[in-house]
Steps between C-alpha positions, in 0.01 A plus 500: 500500500762774549809425706623853583535627854208687657552868573278700739522875437322835542383709206254788471360460852441124487697179556547235230658162434671421173668197349846614394575461132133517399232765471290313757401748778239448770199713572582784744500448877423772753773395744850360483400217734223385264737504203774320697260221602385444143857526364618244755233254385590557135870439576420183695290363214770577242786402736687825431636798693271772639659846482330773706579864429421800717353836406853611405526221239784331687489129585400468865448126522567180300362154564570183304231233462620182336846491351727678746831555319705502819648179634484595867331273756221650707 
């Protein structure tokens, strides 16, 4: 099973999820919310980071599921 972070992004009018470092890309989603929900579940299962990009391609949100690299309580 791949261990790359999950990236949610927009391309050609649809939203997708991809496992970074692989050619594994999801089927297209009609909305960002649908893609985010599926990407979140993928990241939780793999215990990796979920990176969500906006229409501009910039990172708008990041969530870590599993191994949080920071050593900050709370």
